[in-house]
RODO-2510 file (C-alpha; in nm, 4 decimals, decimal comma):
residues 427
     n   res          X          Y          Z
     1     m     1,8542    -1,6274    -5,7036
     2     l     1,9357    -1,3706    -5,4391
     3     w     1,8176    -1,5851    -5,1503
     4     t     1,9298    -1,9085    -4,9911
     5     a     1,7495    -2,1042    -4,7261
     6     g     1,8362    -2,3022    -4,4153
     7     p     2,1889    -2,4343    -4,3530
     8     a     2,2954    -2,3437    -4,7056
     9     s     2,2802    -1,9732    -4,6210
    10     s     2,6075    -1,7843    -4,6411
    11     s     2,5506    -1,6053    -4,3104
    12     i     2,5414    -1,7634    -3,9657
    13     l     2,4522    -1,5652    -3,6576
    14     a     2,5777    -1,6698    -3,3153
    15     a     2,5070    -1,5219    -2,9736
    16     v     2,7438    -1,5961    -2,6866
    17     m     2,7256    -1,5366    -2,3119
    18     t     2,9848    -1,2825    -2,1956
    19     d     2,9545    -1,3078    -1,8177
    20     e     2,8638    -1,5625    -1,5509
    21     k     2,5200    -1,4156    -1,4778
    22     i     2,1758    -1,5272    -1,5806
    23     l     2,1035    -1,4187    -1,9358
    24     m     1,9064    -1,1134    -1,8277
    25     n     1,8834    -0,9585    -2,1710
    26     i     1,7065    -1,2644    -2,3116
    27     q     1,4660    -1,2401    -2,0222
    28     r     1,4010    -0,8841    -2,1319
    29     l     1,3642    -0,9616    -2,5001
    30     v     1,0040    -0,9958    -2,6025
    31     l     0,7802    -1,0161    -2,9062
    32     t     0,4496    -0,8284    -2,9165
    33     g     0,3017    -1,0206    -3,2093
    34     n     0,0804    -1,3282    -3,1957
    35     s     0,2111    -1,6610    -3,0692
    36     e     0,1166    -1,8941    -3,3497
    37     g     0,4112    -2,0631    -3,5153
    38     l     0,6697    -1,8649    -3,3223
    39     s     0,8427    -2,1584    -3,1563
    40     i     1,0963    -2,3542    -3,3614
    41     e     1,0921    -2,7146    -3,2511
    42     g     1,1492    -3,0686    -3,3738
    43     e     1,2577    -3,1108    -3,7340
    44     q     1,2478    -2,7389    -3,7970
    45     a     1,5043    -2,6808    -3,5228
    46     k     1,7244    -2,9541    -3,6705
    47     e     1,7149    -2,7797    -4,0045
    48     h     1,8848    -2,4819    -3,8449
    49     e     2,1660    -2,6782    -3,6799
    50     v     2,4978    -2,5844    -3,8380
    51     s     2,8579    -2,6583    -3,7573
    52     g     2,9433    -2,3390    -3,5756
    53     p     3,2570    -2,1292    -3,5936
    54     l     3,2875    -2,1120    -3,2149
    55     k     3,4838    -2,3528    -2,9995
    56     a     3,2460    -2,3034    -2,7098
    57     p     2,9910    -2,5228    -2,5308
    58     r     2,6474    -2,5206    -2,6931
    59     a     2,3174    -2,5347    -2,5153
    60     t     1,9902    -2,6326    -2,6763
    61     e     1,6679    -2,4335    -2,6678
    62     s     1,5119    -2,6756    -2,4219
    63     d     1,7796    -2,6320    -2,1542
    64     m     1,8376    -2,2586    -2,2042
    65     f     1,5257    -2,0619    -2,2880
    66     e     1,1633    -2,0952    -2,3802
    67     l     0,8916    -1,8891    -2,5469
    68     r     0,6472    -1,7586    -2,2850
    69     m     0,3756    -1,4972    -2,2551
    70     t     0,4857    -1,2069    -2,0361
    71     n     0,2587    -1,0060    -1,8100
    72     d     0,2345    -0,6993    -2,0285
    73     k     0,4646    -0,7234    -2,3307
    74     g     0,3386    -1,0198    -2,5276
    75     y     0,5513    -1,3213    -2,6066
    76     g     0,9244    -1,3305    -2,5388
    77     l     1,2202    -1,5664    -2,5030
    78     l     1,3082    -1,6163    -2,1362
    79     t     1,5957    -1,8100    -1,9824
    80     i     1,5153    -2,1071    -1,7626
    81     d     1,8598    -2,1598    -1,6069
    82     n     2,1939    -1,9927    -1,5455
    83     i     2,4168    -1,9895    -1,8523
    84     k     2,7938    -2,0088    -1,8192
    85     r     3,0078    -1,7346    -1,9639
    86     g     3,1291    -1,8202    -2,3128
    87     t     2,8397    -2,0549    -2,3883
    88     c     2,6976    -2,0244    -2,7385
    89     i     2,3286    -1,9487    -2,6822
    90     f     2,2328    -2,0444    -3,0342
    91     e     2,3589    -2,0500    -3,3877
    92     e     2,1348    -2,0272    -3,6850
    93     a     2,1619    -1,9713    -4,0549
    94     a     1,9743    -1,6825    -4,2102
    95     v     1,6460    -1,8007    -4,3581
    96     a     1,6969    -1,5394    -4,6278
    97     t     1,9365    -1,2609    -4,7170
    98     l     1,9031    -0,9525    -4,9326
    99     p     2,1993    -0,7702    -5,0915
   100     h     2,2496    -0,4085    -4,9998
   101     s     2,2242    -0,3214    -5,3679
   102     l     1,8478    -0,3768    -5,3428
   103     e     1,6873    -0,1039    -5,1366
   104     c     1,4156    -0,2280    -4,9017
   105     s     1,1816     0,0349    -5,0429
   106     d     1,2305    -0,0994    -5,3940
   107     v     0,9195    -0,2774    -5,5210
   108     n     1,1421    -0,5218    -5,7051
   109     a     1,2932    -0,6270    -5,3716
   110     a     0,9508    -0,7482    -5,2563
   111     v     0,9198    -0,9599    -5,5691
   112     y     1,2631    -1,1103    -5,5084
   113     i     1,1661    -1,1810    -5,1484
   114     s     0,8524    -1,3638    -5,2540
   115     e     1,0447    -1,5636    -5,5136
   116     g     1,3103    -1,6469    -5,2577
   117     l     1,0539    -1,7761    -5,0108
   118     q     0,9605    -2,0445    -5,2596
   119     k     1,2940    -2,2091    -5,1712
   120     l     1,1954    -2,2499    -4,8065
   121     s     1,0475    -2,5628    -4,6556
   122     a     0,6840    -2,5595    -4,5459
   123     e     0,7916    -2,5317    -4,1810
   124     q     1,0281    -2,2431    -4,2527
   125     l     0,7680    -2,0621    -4,4599
   126     s     0,5118    -2,1049    -4,1816
   127     a     0,7575    -1,9674    -3,9267
   128     y     0,8397    -1,6756    -4,1554
   129     n     0,4743    -1,5852    -4,2058
   130     s     0,4126    -1,6082    -3,8302
   131     l     0,6641    -1,3359    -3,7501
   132     y     0,5279    -1,0027    -3,6354
   133     y     0,4962    -0,7317    -3,8965
   134     d     0,3679    -0,3781    -3,9172
   135     i     0,2236    -0,2575    -4,2467
   136     g     0,2742     0,0938    -4,1152
   137     t     0,6491     0,0599    -4,1572
   138     v     0,6114     0,0190    -4,5336
   139     d     0,6372     0,3356    -4,7403
   140     p     0,2750     0,4370    -4,8223
   141     e     0,3815     0,5339    -5,1731
   142     i     0,4708     0,1748    -5,2663
   143     r     0,2051    -0,0211    -5,0735
   144     a    -0,0311    -0,0369    -5,3693
   145     a     0,2490    -0,1391    -5,6036
   146     l     0,3461    -0,4236    -5,3709
   147     g     0,0030    -0,5825    -5,4037
   148     g     0,0142    -0,9449    -5,2879
   149     h     0,3765    -0,9052    -5,1788
   150     l     0,2899    -0,6471    -4,9125
   151     k     0,2829    -0,8846    -4,6129
   152     t     0,5962    -1,0690    -4,7248
   153     f     0,7819    -0,7412    -4,7630
   154     a     0,6519    -0,6017    -4,4319
   155     i     0,7673    -0,9128    -4,2442
   156     f     1,1166    -0,8810    -4,3879
   157     q     1,1370    -0,5074    -4,3266
   158     t     1,0160    -0,5498    -3,9682
   159     n     1,2456    -0,8380    -3,8735
   160     a     1,5559    -0,8203    -4,0941
   161     v     1,8856    -0,7221    -3,9358
   162     s     2,2042    -0,5850    -4,0828
   163     l     2,4724    -0,8486    -4,1411
   164     g     2,7315    -0,6235    -3,9847
   165     h     2,7603    -0,2559    -3,8933
   166     g     2,8085     0,0571    -4,0920
   167     s     2,6844     0,1427    -4,4380
   168     g     2,6787    -0,0948    -4,7309
   169     q     2,5824    -0,4080    -4,5353
   170     d     2,3499    -0,6810    -4,6613
   171     s     2,0378    -0,7703    -4,4615
   172     g     1,9183    -1,1058    -4,3348
   173     l     1,6293    -1,2610    -4,1474
   174     f     1,6863    -1,5149    -3,8671
   175     l     1,3883    -1,7017    -3,7231
   176     n     1,5266    -1,7157    -3,3681
   177     y     1,7157    -1,3902    -3,3605
   178     s     1,4194    -1,1946    -3,4969
   179     r     1,2315    -1,2704    -3,1752
   180     m     1,4843    -1,0884    -2,9595
   181     n     1,4841    -0,7318    -2,8400
   182     h     1,7487    -0,4684    -2,7787
   183     s     1,8767    -0,4016    -2,4267
   184     c     2,0910    -0,1128    -2,3031
   185     t     2,2666    -0,3483    -2,0618
   186     p     2,3045    -0,6719    -2,2581
   187     n     2,5313    -0,9531    -2,1465
   188     a     2,5348    -1,1513    -2,4691
   189     y     2,7389    -1,0893    -2,7809
   190     n     2,6300    -1,1540    -3,1357
   191     s     2,8315    -1,1785    -3,4535
   192     c     2,7415    -1,2595    -3,8101
   193     k     2,9975    -1,4637    -4,0021
   194     g     3,0038    -1,5606    -4,3649
   195     p     3,1105    -1,4287    -4,7055
   196     g     3,0730    -1,0516    -4,7018
   197     a     2,9291    -1,0477    -4,3493
   198     a     3,1229    -0,8414    -4,0988
   199     a     3,1537    -0,9413    -3,7324
   200     s     2,9545    -0,7322    -3,4888
   201     k     3,1729    -0,5047    -3,2813
   202     k     2,9204    -0,3646    -3,0360
   203     r     2,6269    -0,5570    -2,8999
   204     r     2,4574    -0,2270    -2,8253
   205     r     2,3645    -0,2239    -3,1939
   206     r     2,1075    -0,4959    -3,1727
   207     l     1,8988    -0,4753    -3,4891
   208     f     1,8886    -0,3039    -3,8239
   209     d     1,6002    -0,0539    -3,8340
   210     i     1,4450    -0,1996    -3,5179
   211     d     1,0718    -0,1395    -3,4848
   212     q     0,8710    -0,0190    -3,1848
   213     m     0,6980    -0,3553    -3,1471
   214     f     0,9765    -0,4667    -2,9108
   215     a     0,9710    -0,3445    -2,5521
   216     y     1,1846    -0,3587    -2,2408
   217     l     1,1135    -0,5972    -1,9564
   218     a     1,3885    -0,4388    -1,7474
   219     t     1,2746    -0,2935    -1,4154
   220     e     1,5113     0,0020    -1,4489
   221     d     1,6552     0,1979    -1,7377
   222     a     2,0163     0,1695    -1,8375
   223     s     2,2163     0,4826    -1,8938
   224     e     2,4378     0,5437    -2,1941
   225     i     2,8160     0,5451    -2,1607
   226     r     2,9094     0,9111    -2,1698
   227     s     3,1794     0,8733    -2,4340
   228     a     3,1228     1,2078    -2,6099
   229     p     3,1804     1,4183    -2,2956
   230     l     3,4835     1,2025    -2,2195
   231     r     3,6286     1,2816    -2,5610
   232     q     3,5588     1,6521    -2,5068
   233     r     3,7461     1,6363    -2,1776
   234     a     4,0314     1,4315    -2,3227
   235     p     4,3574     1,5331    -2,1502
   236     n     4,6629     1,6384    -2,3438
   237     t     4,8922     1,3884    -2,1711
   238     t     4,9263     1,0153    -2,2213
   239     a     4,8855     0,9581    -1,8479
   240     g     4,5599     1,1547    -1,8574
   241     l     4,4327     0,9576    -2,1563
   242     l     4,5113     0,6346    -1,9732
   243     r     4,3035     0,7516    -1,6766
   244     v     4,0105     0,8268    -1,9112
   245     a     4,0419     0,4834    -2,0759
   246     e     4,0456     0,3163    -1,7337
   247     e     3,7387     0,5186    -1,6349
   248     l     3,5618     0,4036    -1,9519
   249     a     3,6442     0,0407    -1,8688
   250     s     3,5014     0,0896    -1,5195
   251     l     3,1847     0,2467    -1,6603
   252     c     3,1424    -0,0443    -1,9014
   253     k     3,1572    -0,2910    -1,6122
   254     e     2,9212    -0,0816    -1,4015
   255     e     2,6699    -0,0693    -1,6874
   256     g     2,7006    -0,4434    -1,7494
   257     l     2,8665    -0,3926    -2,0886
   258     v     3,1142    -0,6744    -2,0432
   259     d     3,1654    -0,7931    -2,3996
   260     r     3,3677    -0,6490    -2,6876
   261     q     3,2830    -0,2942    -2,5820
   262     l     3,4722    -0,3547    -2,2581
   263     g     3,7381    -0,5297    -2,4645
   264     n     3,7754    -0,2155    -2,6749
   265     a     3,8212    -0,0122    -2,3565
   266     y     4,0893    -0,2561    -2,2419
   267     r     4,2614    -0,2107    -2,5789
   268     e     4,2811     0,1647    -2,5201
   269     c     4,4149     0,1028    -2,1703
   270     s     4,6884    -0,1247    -2,3006
   271     k     4,7816     0,1198    -2,5799
   272     y     4,8313     0,4117    -2,3413
   273     s     5,0058     0,1935    -2,0838
   274     l     5,2478     0,0907    -2,3567
   275     k     5,3178     0,4545    -2,4434
   276     l     5,4032     0,5088    -2,0766
   277     n     5,6346     0,2051    -2,0918
   278     q     5,4288     0,0300    -1,8221
   279     l     5,4876    -0,3126    -1,9725
   280     e     5,3315    -0,5214    -1,6955
   281     k     5,0098    -0,3178    -1,6959
   282     t     5,0073    -0,3177    -2,0780
   283     m     5,0079    -0,6970    -2,0932
   284     e     4,7496    -0,7295    -1,8146
   285     y     4,4985    -0,5158    -2,0060
   286     a     4,5719    -0,6954    -2,3336
   287     l     4,5099    -1,0354    -2,1724
   288     e     4,1814    -0,9068    -2,0249
   289     e     4,0726    -0,8108    -2,3767
   290     l     4,1786    -1,1498    -2,5132
   291     d     3,9751    -1,3269    -2,2432
   292     i     3,6656    -1,1305    -2,3489
   293     q     3,7236    -1,2039    -2,7180
   294     i     3,7549    -1,5784    -2,6541
   295     a     3,4317    -1,5734    -2,4536
   296     c     3,2543    -1,3846    -2,7340
   297     v     3,3728    -1,5488    -3,0550
   298     g     3,5759    -1,8524    -2,9512
   299     t     3,9295    -1,9448    -3,0490
   300     d     3,9057    -2,0347    -3,4164
   301     y     3,7825    -1,6990    -3,5442
   302     r     3,9834    -1,3779    -3,5486
   303     p     3,7978    -1,0477    -3,5829
   304     g     3,9567    -0,7495    -3,7519
   305     t     4,0830    -0,6144    -3,4202
   306     d     4,2120    -0,9523    -3,3035
   307     a     4,3143    -0,9396    -2,9379
   308     g     4,5358    -1,2443    -2,9863
   309     g     4,7333    -1,0625    -3,2535
   310     w     4,7584    -0,7587    -3,0265
   311     v     4,8887    -0,9732    -2,7400
   312     a     5,1441    -1,1323    -2,9742
   313     k     5,2552    -0,7894    -3,0958
   314     l     5,2849    -0,6651    -2,7392
   315     q     5,4777    -0,9751    -2,6367
   316     a     5,7222    -0,9108    -2,9206
   317     l     5,7611    -0,5506    -2,8045
   318     v     5,8029    -0,6633    -2,4439
   319     d     6,0636    -0,9188    -2,5500
   320     e     6,2409    -0,6534    -2,7565
   321     k     6,2419    -0,4068    -2,4683
   322     q     6,3548    -0,6734    -2,2237
   323     e     6,6354    -0,7744    -2,4601
   324     a     6,7359    -0,4103    -2,4987
   325     a     6,7304    -0,3722    -2,1200
   326     r     6,9376    -0,6896    -2,0831
   327     q     7,1936    -0,5643    -2,3324
   328     a     7,2025    -0,2234    -2,1643
   329     e     7,2602    -0,3899    -1,8274
   330     e     7,5296    -0,6085    -1,9793
   331     q     7,6984    -0,3020    -2,1266
   332     r     7,6727    -0,1225    -1,7929
   333     l     7,8344    -0,4122    -1,6091
   334     q     8,1060    -0,4364    -1,8736
   335     a     8,1730    -0,0642    -1,8464
   336     e     8,1953    -0,0961    -1,4684
   337     k     8,4347    -0,3886    -1,5067
   338     v     8,6557    -0,1979    -1,7491
   339     a     8,6520     0,1046    -1,5216
   340     a     8,7415    -0,1119    -1,2227
   341     e     9,0214    -0,2829    -1,4123
   342     k     9,1508     0,0493    -1,5368
   343     g     9,1377     0,1880    -1,1856
   344     a     9,3169    -0,1157    -1,0496
   345     y     9,5748    -0,0905    -1,3261
   346     n     9,6369     0,2770    -1,2589
   347     k     9,6540     0,2103    -0,8885
   348     g     9,8932    -0,0793    -0,9455
   349     k    10,0989     0,1271    -1,1848
   350     k    10,1266     0,4021    -0,9273
   351     a    10,2205     0,1519    -0,6576
   352     t    10,4761    -0,0110    -0,8878
   353     k    10,6500     0,3222    -0,9469
   354     k    10,6808     0,3670    -0,5722
   355     d    10,8176     0,0144    -0,5298
   356     k    11,0712     0,0683    -0,8070
   357     r    11,1958     0,3808    -0,6314
   358     a    11,2409     0,1752    -0,3149
   359     i    11,4450    -0,0881    -0,5028
   360     r    11,6618     0,1814    -0,6641
   361     g    11,7246     0,3337    -0,3229
   362     a    11,8285    -0,0046    -0,1816
   363     a    12,0593    -0,0622    -0,4811
   364     e    12,2316     0,2688    -0,4119
   365     k    12,3117     0,1419    -0,0613
   366     v    12,5235    -0,1371    -0,2073
   367     a    12,6755     0,0930    -0,4714
   368     a    12,5158    -0,0971    -0,7585
   369     v    12,5558     0,0337    -1,1092
   370     p    12,2270     0,2089    -1,2111
   371     e    12,2223     0,0241    -1,5448
   372     e    12,2232    -0,3102    -1,3605
   373     t    11,9448    -0,1905    -1,1307
   374     e    11,7257    -0,1004    -1,4328
   375     l    11,8083    -0,4355    -1,5955
   376     l    11,6946    -0,6119    -1,2770
   377     l    11,3695    -0,4161    -1,2702
   378     s    11,3033    -0,5089    -1,6350
   379     k    11,3269    -0,8778    -1,5443
   380     l    11,0671    -0,8542    -1,2640
   381     d    10,6883    -0,8444    -1,2971
   382     v    10,4596    -0,6454    -1,0668
   383     d    10,4181    -0,9254    -0,8115
   384     e    10,7936    -0,9965    -0,8052
   385     i    10,8705    -0,6264    -0,7540
   386     t    10,6182    -0,6151    -0,4670
   387     a    10,7739    -0,9278    -0,3093
   388     l    11,1289    -0,7871    -0,3362
   389     v    11,0231    -0,4560    -0,1804
   390     g    10,8676    -0,6494     0,1076
   391     k    11,2023    -0,8154     0,1776
   392     l    11,3895    -0,4839     0,1577
   393     k    11,1572    -0,2995     0,3957
   394     g    11,2952    -0,1426     0,7051
   395     e    11,6325     0,0017     0,7960
   396     r    11,8784    -0,2620     0,6789
   397     e    12,2587    -0,2688     0,6650
   398     a    12,4259    -0,2670     0,3238
   399     g    12,5470    -0,6229     0,3732
   400     e    12,1967    -0,7436     0,4535
   401     v    12,0579    -0,5597     0,1500
   402     k    12,3287    -0,7099    -0,0711
   403     g    12,2330    -1,0594     0,0570
   404     i    11,8671    -0,9995    -0,0378
   405     f    11,9724    -0,8908    -0,3887
   406     k    12,2022    -1,1930    -0,4155
   407     d    11,9143    -1,4312    -0,3341
   408     e    11,6968    -1,2582    -0,5955
   409     l    11,9694    -1,2874    -0,8605
   410     k    12,0100    -1,6580    -0,7786
   411     r    11,6350    -1,7069    -0,8285
   412     l    11,6442    -1,5285    -1,1627
   413     l    11,9495    -1,7287    -1,2712
   414     g    11,7699    -2,0529    -1,1839
   415     a    11,4734    -1,9380    -1,3880
   416     a    11,7094    -1,8574    -1,6768
   417     q    11,5966    -1,4967    -1,6712
   418     i    11,9565    -1,3711    -1,6383
   419     k    12,2979    -1,5065    -1,7367
   420     e    12,5927    -1,5999    -1,5159
   421     g    12,8056    -1,2936    -1,4469
   422     e    12,5299    -1,0414    -1,5067
   423     l    12,4363    -0,7842    -1,2433
   424     t    12,7591    -0,8356    -1,0462
   425     t    12,7415    -0,5049    -0,8625
   426     l    12,4061    -0,5986    -0,7056
   427     g    12,5107    -0,9262    -0,5498
***
């Protein structure tokens, strides 16, 4: 059988608040059909309770919204209290689903629909039959062939939604969700999860083949985001593209599009910021996107463009760049140290040559043998040469100079650096 009913359905639709405002789009969502059987209450509501995929607070119908007659647009679901951002408005299993392989205009599809409805409970079947439908939406060429299945087929065609976006998606009918209307400035996000059901990426796409029976309750029209002109004016530089992405994010917020569409804009902002190596700004935008994703779909579900994965990837890149910067700084400091040491060495070497010349000059005063002078210099390190030069400074008599050399030779002899009888001409 192509259909499943109630909690056993493979597709579950959830709508989640994406800002802290009153749920204005539910207030605008209306139904223009009759009111009989439209409200799901009591046991029927329990039948649609499922363990949801969202780790978010749930609110029940009674404390969130109610079915009421509007002034001029028929019945609609209206909020009765403020709803906190991230709250799951409702979750429900599809009453019935239809594979994409069966075209809605196919007469056989109507037969399958009717057969599938036999699996529903009496309450579900009553709710299904109470949904608004328009025979005019059914292809005139197949109306006669549908026969007794005409109403069943018209209800499905009028109220079914795509279980995802793009071509090749299955269709499903949800008793609560089918009562809601499209809004150009929605502040709730919906996604359809289950085998073969793709997550919704843009809440602007509200219904599959939506009919004109729904109407706006908004007091003013919402304008479209002017993405096409933006693309036409796309700059040739990364900095220019970042400015366009930031403008798009601002427009989304101005239009009240604060769900995944804004998240997608933040993704573009973070991508171009990364190309400009603006790591702090890159991470800020990525975290903004992640915050929106968590509010929309919770923490235990990852869509195809998972913001958490993007943040993790960025963090790895940031860590890599920071490590590279740390290593570069370490190499710079090491190079400076080597250069300083080399400079000090060259400076010391130059100073040592000068000091050695001074010692040789003093040795000439006492008529020391040059070979002994060089042997003395070979026994002294840089500091010892500097110390000896300090003692020899100034105009000194030969006898005084000889006494200084004698003291130095005695020190070296005590340190066993020279032997007794060596360097006799110096001291």
